[in-house]
N, C-alpha and C positions, 0 to 999 in steps of 0.2 A: 166349700167342699167338706164333707164329713168322712170320718174314718171310723169304722167299727172294729173294735178289738175284742179279744177274747174276754175282756173284763166287762163288756157291755157298756162301757163309757164312750161318750163321743169326744173326739179330739179334733182340733183344727190343724190343718196342714200348714206348716211354716217352711220358708226358704232362707238360707243364710244370707245376710246382707253383705255386700262388698265392704272391705275395710275402708274407713275414712282416710282420704289422702291428706298427709301432713304437708301443709303449704311450705313449711320451713325446710323440708328434706332437700329439695333441689337447690335452694339458696345455700344451704350448708355445704353441699357438694362443690359448688363453684367457689365458695370462700376457701374451702379446704384445698382446692386445686390451686387457687391463687397463692395461698400461703406456702404450699409446697414449691411453687415456682419461685417465689420470693426467697425462701430459705435456700433453695438450690442456687439461685443467683448469688446470694450473699456468701454462701459457702464456696461457690465457684470462684467469685471475685477474691475472697479471702485466700483461697488456695493459690490462685494465680499470683496475688501479691506476695504471698509467702515464697512461692517458687522464684519470683523475680528477686525478692530481697535476699534470698539465700544463694543467688547466682546460678540457679538451675537453668535459666534461659539465657545465660551469658554472664561474663565477669562483672561483678559489682564492686565498688570501692568499699574497703573495710572501714571500721569506726575511726581508726587512726588517720586515714586519709581524709575522712569527713571532718574530723576535728582539726586537722593541720593541713589544709589544702595548699599552703604556701611553702611547705618544707621541700625545697628543691636544692640539693647540694650539687653544684656543677662539678663535672669531671674535668680534671686538669690535664693538659697536654704538655709534657716536659721534653725538651730537646736533648740531644746527646751531649751538649755542652752545658746542661743545667739551667736552661732558660725556659720559663713558662711561655709557650708559644700561643696559648689560647685556652678556651674552655668550651665544653659542650653545655651550653646554658639552655634552659627551657625558654626563657624569654627575658628581655630587658624591660624593666618596669620600675616605676616609682609609686609605691602604694600611698593612698591618701586616707586619712582618718575621717570618721563620720563628722566631726565638728568642723572640718574644712570643706564639707559639701554645702554649697549655698542652698538655703531652704527651697528656692524656686526650682533648683535642679531636681530635688527629691519630689516636689509637687508635680513637676512635669513628667517624671518617670511614672508616678502613680496614676496621673490622669490619662496618660497615653497607653500604658501597658497593663495596669492592674489597679483599678479604682477601689477595689475591696481588699487591697493588700493587708490592711491592718486587721481585717476581720477573719480571714480564712487561715487554715493551718497548712498551707502549701498547695492545696488543690481547691479551685473555685468551681463548684458544681454548676453555678448559674452561668458562668462564662463558658463552660464546656457545653451546656445545653444550648446556649445561644449560638455557639460556633457550629454545632451539629445542625440546628434548625435552619440556619441561614447559609450553610456551606462555607463559613468563614468570611462571608462578605461584610459582616458587621463586627469584625475582629476575631482573633483567635481565642483559644481557651487556655493558653499557657499563662500561668502566673509569673511574677518576677522570680519567685523561688524556683519554679520549674526551669525558667530560662537560665538561672544560675547553675542549676543541676546539669543542664546541657553543656554550658561553658566549661564546667569543672570536670565532668566525668563521662559524658556520653559523646558519641561520635556524630559526624554529620548525618543528617536525616537520610535514610535509605529511600530509594525509589520504589522498593518492593513494599506493597501495602501491609503484608504480614510482618515483615521485619520492622517496618515503621511503627506498627502497633506495639510490638515488643519494646522498641526504643521508647515509645511514649509511656509505657508501663514502668520502665526503668526510671524515666524522668520523674514520674509521680512518686515512686518509692524513695528515690534520693531526695526529692523535695520535702517529703514528709519527715525524713530523717534530719534534713538540714533545719527544718523548723523546730525540731526538738532540741537541737544542739545550739543554735544561734538565736539571738534576738532579732527583731525586725530591722533594727538599725544596722546590725552587723551584716545581715543579708544584703541590704541595699549597698553598703560599703564594699562588700565582696564583689557584688555585681559590677559596680562601676570600676573597680580595680582590675577585673578580669576581662572586660570586653576589649576586643581588638578593633581600634578605630582606624586601622590601616596606616601606612607610612611609618611602620615600627612604633606606632602610638598605642602601646599596650596599657590600657587603663586610662581613666579620664584625666589624671594629672599630666601624663605625657601627651595626651591628645590636646589638652589646653595649651601646652607649650608648642606643639607642632602647628596647630591651626590658628591660634590667637596670640601666641608668644606671651602668655601670662600663666599664673597659677590658677588652680581650680577655684579657690576662694575669691578670685577676682573676676570671675565670669559674670557677664550681665545676663538678664533674663532671656533675651533673644539668642545669645550664644549658648546658654544652657539648653534651650529648646532645640538648637541645631544638633547637639550631641544626642538628645533623646530621639530625634528623628533618625539619626544614624543607626540607632539600635535596631531599627526596622530593616535597614539595608545600607551598610556602610559604604558600599560601592556606588550604588545608584544615588544615594542621598549625600554624597560627599561634597562638602562646601568648596573644596579646592578644585576637584575635577568637574563637578556639575553644580555650579552655584544656583542656577535657576531652579532645578529640581529640588535642591536642598532648601531653598527658600519656601517653595510650595509646601513641602512636608513640615518644615519648621512652623509655618503658619497654621497647619492642621493641629500640631501639638499645642500651640498657643490657644487655639479655639477650644480644644478639649479642656484646657486649664480653666478657661472662662466658663464653659458650660458646667463644669464640676465645682465651680465656686472658689477655685484657688486664686484667681485674679478677677478684677472687675473690668467693666467695659472700657473704661478709660485707659487702664494699663494695657489691655489687649490691643486697642487701636494704636497706641503709641509703639508697642513692640512690633506689630506687623508692618508698620510704616518704615522701620529701620532696615536698610539693606544689609546683606551679609558682607562683612569686611574681614577677609582672611589675611592674617599676617603669618605667612607660611615659613616655618623653620623646621625642615626635616631632620630626623635623628638618624645618625648612621647606624646601619644594621650590624648585629653581631655576626652576621654571615655575609660579609662583603669583601671587596678587594681581592687580594691574591690568596689569603689564607683559607678561604672557603673552599677552594679547589682541592687542596690536600685533605681538608676536613671531610669533604664529600667522600673521597676514597677511604679515608681513615674510618669513618663511621661504618661503612659497609663491611670493612674488615673486622672491626670490633664487634659488630652485631653477630657475625658468625662465631667469633670466639666466645661471646657471652652465651649463645645458644648451646655450644659444646659444653660450657661450664655448667649450665643448668641440667643438661642430660647426665653429666657425671655426678653432680652433687645434689641435684634437686633444688638448688637455690637459684632464685631469679634475681638478676641484677639489672638495674635501670641506669643507662648511661647519663640521664639528665637529673637523676635524683640521688644516686648513691655515692657521689663524690669520689669516683675512681681516679687512680693515678695512672696515667697512660704515658709510658716512656717510649719515645719514638727515636728513630735513627737520624732524623733531620738535624742539620746543624743550623742554629739560628742565624749565624753570620752568612753562611752560604745561601740560605733562603732569601735573606735581604739582598745580597749581591745579585742573585738571579732575577728577583723582582725589579731591581734597579736597571739591570741590563736590558730587560724586555721593554721597560718604559722608555729608556734612553733611545734605543734604536727605533722602536715603533713610532715614537713621536716624530722622528725625522722621516721614516718610511711613509707614514700616513700623509705628511705634507707633500711628498713627491707624488704619491698616488693621486691625491686630491687635485694637484696641479694638472696631472695627465687627464683627469676626468672632466675638468672644467669646460663647460660648453657642449659636452656630448649629450645628445638627446636620450640615448639609451644607457647612460651611465647608471651604475658601475659595471654593466654587463657587456661582454663581447660575444660575437658569433650567435646572438639570439635575436629573433625578430620580435616585434611588439606583441604578437599573439603568444609566443613562448614566454615572454617576460610576464604577461598578464597571468598565465597559468602558474608560473613560479610564485608570483606574488599572492595569488589566491591560495595556494597551498600553504604559504607562510602565514597568511591571515588566519586560516582555519586551525593552525597549531597554537594560536595565542590564547591565553586565558580569557581575554576580552571576548573573543568570538565564542568560546565555549560557554561562558556565562550567559551571553545573549541568546545562544541557541537553547540552553537549558531553560531559560525563561520563556521559550516559545515565541521569540521575536521573529517576525517574517524575514526571509533572506534579504529582500530588497531594503528593509529597514536596517538590517545589520550592515549592509554595504554603505548605506547613507551615514550610519554612525562612524564607519571607518574613514569616510571622506569629510567628516565634520571636525574643524579645528578644536583642539582642547589643550589645556595646560598640561605639561608633562616635563619630566627630567630626562635629559639625554646625556650620554657619555661623550666626553671629549678628553684628550690627553692633558688638557689644562684644568681638568676637574669637571664635575657635573654642571650643566647649565639648564636653567629653567626657560622653557620655550613654549610657544603656542603653535602647534602644528597638528595635522591630521594623523591619526594612528597609521594610516596607509603610508604617508610620507615618512613616519617614524621607522616603519619596517624597512623601507627602502634605504633610509639613512644608515640603519644598522648594518645592512648588507655591504656598505661601502667601507666599514671599519675593519682594518686588518686584525687578524687574530694570531695567537702564538701559543706554543706550549714548550716547556723545558723540563727535563728531568736529569738529575745528576746522581751518580752512585759511586761507591768505593769498589774498585774492581776486585779486591781481595775478599771482602766480606759480604758483598751484595747489599750493604746498607744504603738506602736512599738518603742522599744528603740535601737535595733541593727538589722541590716539586712545584712548578707553576703551571697550572692547567689552563689559564686563560688570562684575559686582561682586566676583567672586573666582573665579579660574581653577581652583583646586583643587577647588571644589565645583560650579562651573557652567561647563563647558568648551564654551561656545557664544558666538560673537562676534556682538554685536548691531549692529556697524557695517557690516560687509560681508557677513557670512554670513547673518544673520537678516533676514527680510523680514516686515514687518508692514503692515497697512492704514494708509494715511497720512492719512485723514480730510481735513479742510479745508485741509491744507497743499498739496493738489493744485490748489486754486482759482486761484492766480496763473497757472498754465499755461493755464487756460481763458480768463481775461481777457486774457492776453498774446496768445493766438491770435486773439481777437476784435479786439483793437486792430490787429494786424498784417494779418489777412485781411479784416476787414470795415470797417476805418477807424473803429472806435469809439474813444472817448476816455474818460478818467476821468470826464468830465462827462456822458456818455451816460446817459439815464434808462433804467431797466429795471424791469419789474414785479416786485413781491414777492408777488403773489397766488399761491395754491396752483397747482402745476403738475401736470397729469395727462396721462399718455400710456399708453393701454391699462390694464394693471393696476398701473402704476407711478405713485405719487402722492407729491409732496413738498409739505409745507405749512410755514408759518412765521408767527411773530407779528411785529408791527412795522408800519411804514407801508406803504401799498399800492404805492409805488414809491420808488426812490432812485437815486442815481448809481452807476456801477460802483465808484468809490472807496469810497463808503459801504457798498455791498454787501460789498466785500472786507474792509473794516475791521471790520464787524459780523459777518462770516462768515455771511451769510444764505444759505440753501440754494436757494430758488426762483430767485433771479437767476442763480446759478451754473449750475443745470440748464438754465434757459431760454436762457442764453448758449451753453452747450454745444450745445444743440439747434440754435441758429441758426448757429453757426460750423461745426458738424459734428464729431463725435467723431474722425474720421480726421485732421482738421487739428490738433486739440489733441494727439492722440497723436504725430503727426509732429513737432510742436514739442518735446514732452517727449523724444522720441527724439534730436532734434538737440541737446538740452541734456544728454544723457548718461544718460537713464533707459533701461535695457536690460531691466528686468523686464517680465513679461507685463502688458498692459493691454487690457481688453476694449473693443471699439469700441461702447460703449453709454453711455447717459446716466448710469448709476450711477458711472462713472469720475470724473465731475465732482466728486463728493462724497468721493472718496478711497477707493473700494472696492478698489483695486489694492494688492497687497503689494509694497512697494519698500523698499530698504535706505536707511539713513542716508547711506551713501557716495554713492549715486546722487542722492538728494534734495538733499544739500548741494552736490554738483557742479553740479546744475541751477540751484539758487538763486544760486550764485556767478556764473552767467552774467549775471544782472541787475547784479551789483556790478562785473563786469569789462567793462562797456560793451558788452554783447551778445556777448562772446566766451566760448564754453565752453572751459574749460581742464581737462584731465584731472587729478584729484587724484593726487598722487604722494607717496610716503613715502621712496623710495630716491633718493638724490642721486648717490652714487658708490660703487663697490666696487673695492678694490685688494688686491693681495697684500701680505704683510708687507714685501717689499722695495720697495713703491711701484708695482709694475706695474699699469696700469689694466686692470680686468676689465670694468667697465661704467660708463658715465656716462649718466644718464637725462636726456634733453632734454624740455622741456615740449611736450605735444601739445595744440594749440589749434584751435578751429573757430569761425569767424564765423557767428553764428546770426541776429542781428537788428541793425537800426539802433541806434546808441547812444541815440538819442532814445527809442525804444521801451523800451530797457533801463532808462534813467533814469526813464521814466514809471512802470514797475513798481516801482522803488525808492520813488518818491514816493507811489505808491498804498499800498505796504506800510508806509510811515511812519504812515499813518492807523491801523494796527492798534495802535500804541503811544500814540496820542493820545486825548484824552477821547472816549468813545464806542466806542473800539476794544476788542477782546477782551483785549488784553494790558495795557491802561493801568492797571487797578486793581492787579494784582499787581506790576507794575514800580514803581508809586508806593509800594506797601507795602514794597517792597525798597529804597526810597531811591534809585531811579534817576531822575535828573532828566529832565523832558520835553524839555529843551534838547539832549539828546544825540541825535546822528543815528543812529537805529536803524530799519532796515526789517525787518519781522518778519511771521510768521504763526503762529498757534496751530492746533492740530489735535486733534480728539477723535473717536474712532470709536464705532461702535454699542455701546451698553451701557457706555461708558467703558472699553473694553478696552485702548485705546492712547492715550497722551497724547504730543503732539508740540509742539516749539517750534523754529522756524527763526529765528535772529536774525542779521542781517547788519549789520555796522558797516563803516566805510570801509576798515579795515585787517585785519579779521578776520571770517570767516564761520563760524558755529557751528550745528550741528544736534543736537538732543537728543530721545531717545525714552525713555519710561518705560512699563512694563507688567508683565505677569506671564507665566509660561510658557504658560498656557492662556488662551484668550480668555474662558472661562467664569469666570475669576478677575478681579475688578475691584471698584471701589467701587460701592456701591448707587446713589449719586446723582451727578449732574453737578457739584454743588457742590464735591466733593472729587476727582471723577474726570476733570474737564476738563483739557485740555492746559495751560491757564494755571496750574493748581494743581499738576499732576504734573510737568511738564517744564520750564516756564519758570523756576521757582526755581533749578534747577541752572544754567541759562544765566546768571541774574542773579548768583549767587554766584561763578561762574567769571569773569565779566567784571569784577566789582568787584575781584577779586584781580589780574586782568591790568592794569586801569587803575591800580591802586595801585603796581604795580611799574614804576617809571619807566625801568628798564633795557630794557624791552621796546619802548619808543618807540610805544606804543599808548595814546592818551589819550582822555578824554571830550570833548575839544575838536575831535577829528578830524571833518572834514565830507566828505560825498560830493562829488566834483568834478562839477559840472554840465557837460553839453556846451555848447560855445560858442554854439550856436544855440538853447539852451533858454530859453524865456520864461515857461513855466508856463501859457501860453495853450493851452487844449485844441485850438483850431483849427489850431495849428502842427503837429499830428500828422497831419492829414488829407493824403492824397495821397502818402504816402511809399512806397507799395508794400509788398512783402513783406519788404523789408530784405535783409540779407546772408544767406549760407548757403543759397541756393537749390539749389546743387549738392550740399550735404551733404558728409559725410566729415570725418574727423579729420585735422589737419595739424600739422606742426611749424612753428616760427616761420619756418624757411627756406622752407617750402612756401607760407606766406602771402605772402611776398615774391615767390614765383614760383608763381602759382596753377596752372600746368600740371602741377606735380608732385603735386597733390592727387588722390586717387582718389574718385570719387563713392561715396556711401553711400546705399543704399536704406533706406527706412523703411516697410516693409509694415505695413498696419493691417488688422485683421480687422473687417469691418462686420457688424453684426447689425441687421436692420431692425425686428424685433419685440422689444420690450423687455417682458419679463414678470417681471422681477426687481424686488422691492420692498426697498429699503434705507432704513431710517429713520436716516440718519446723525445722530448727536447734534450739536446746534448748539454752536458755540463761543460761550458767553454769558459776558460779564463780570459776575459777581455782586458786584463790589466797586466799582462806579462811584459 
């Protein structure tokens, strides 16, 4: 095609060609994108690690903790008489040094847990990739250093995947820091020293002693492989509890040692042919026996004080690391006497109970059929750590039941000491339910200082405190509150006559043997039920409950007539504090164990001041003391047993026995001028008890412990508590019942706990409400067992 222009020249028509496509443009775009992603990932991971290391995602250990993980200065517990009662220790351990670790123990650890331990810097990317690729079926991704980080500084793995991921990041961060601070040899040594091999075997040195009765440097190759297998699961692979499983896992460790070249075929074959020979020597726990019970309560109290201290000062104190000095009100001698009294009496009581149960198919239970017993046992099994661990491991229910019916080696409690037996976990639970339990608390009436606290018979086997944690029906020990309320609110006196005829209200009936009527003092001393219920009905349950509340009882109490006979579940701690009000001239004083807490350099952390409340006129209080003296006199429910125990009638003792329905609980509250003491005895289940009241009443179950304890106290002249001590009578006390009339409701109308300073300045006290729930229709029938003295 031609084109003529004005110039007369011919030109050719041309079209612009499309630009040539650069083949490298698309490639560069993808490369650029990949680099952006990689940089973003690197920056994101770096930012995440920085956030973790700085504690933005949760508390992290500081450099000093990393460099000194073993610096734990135990806090000391000092008694009122200057004796160190114990310590709050992190753990009991015997550290081993690297040169005492047998080479094959180290080789076994690396072969099983971290074969590239010498090559990485805390994190093994190959192991992580393998763990992700195969879902953990070919081993996990944690290095030895990461496992040490978990032991030292991170908590148990969370079930929440997000929280678990954060925990894993923390482990990585700590592991990298540990690798910077410690050598590989030091990391291995720390790991073996920190691992818990169970049975109080903290660290491999103590584990060697517990399981094989030798030192670590004396371990054989198969024994070393056993310990490395336990690192995987110390419960499941335990050579004492599960020798067959332990051998299987031990042999896996040995095979990995062979495959990684640490041992040859001949050594492997010889090692796997050897059976596991355990020479079991358990180590006593730092939290066992009697002392652990008061330490359980003490720790909870101290934790609260330390939190308050941190709020005020901004300084955080650690009970297990900072070496605090804890001064308590306990008397070291009285504590020992209380422990001895419980052991002496319960050893005999247990023999009598076992004799009664011998040959009984349903022992130790009464009034339950086999179906009910099976349900009770199933509930007990589900509360055990064993059941919870198997359940967490997703073991089928039928397999769990089979495990509980399979005999295994275990330690069980006896009053002659622990014994090693082979029995099923199911039979072990049933055996424990036959063991009698007890609790005792003793305090100074004037100061509220707790002088002795025995919450149970053995913490290692029965970790339940019967002083402040456990609540049991109090039986007839509740009756003094009923009569005190009647004296305060209705103007009644110990001389007031009350009917002992059967009492009926709707479906609720209480009957009793004995004279048709008696005085209030006689009714209390003989623990007659109709007079107590009839008096409760007259004064009103709400008034009785209000008085009990003012005297320190915080547990639930139903506003009905059954409460008069002790149907409420209340602790020894509450009951003794309330009874002490009578001995302290009508002033309730809160029982306290902590006196003072200080730092190692003497800086005051907490000083506990007595908290006191005026509840009633001192004449009313002494009247109740005088009435309760009748319990220990001829005709009273405690007289026979006290006389049998050689306790003279001339000694000033105000007391009350208590026995609940079917003899499930035995109580004794004994008040002397300088020492108030409460004792409870019973069993784990209310269906376990003596068949008859002759053995099952409070005077036979609980009173002997009080008597043994007090005789030891009186015999120790250094305690300044004697049999000659007398209750101080109010100056206007005449013993004439008419003198009590017209005194009004006494002190404490405004309620509220006060310090000594607030009593001097009443405007500082805050009112305390005592709500009571009223029930007009009583349809509950409780045949509370009478407290009857069979030894008059």
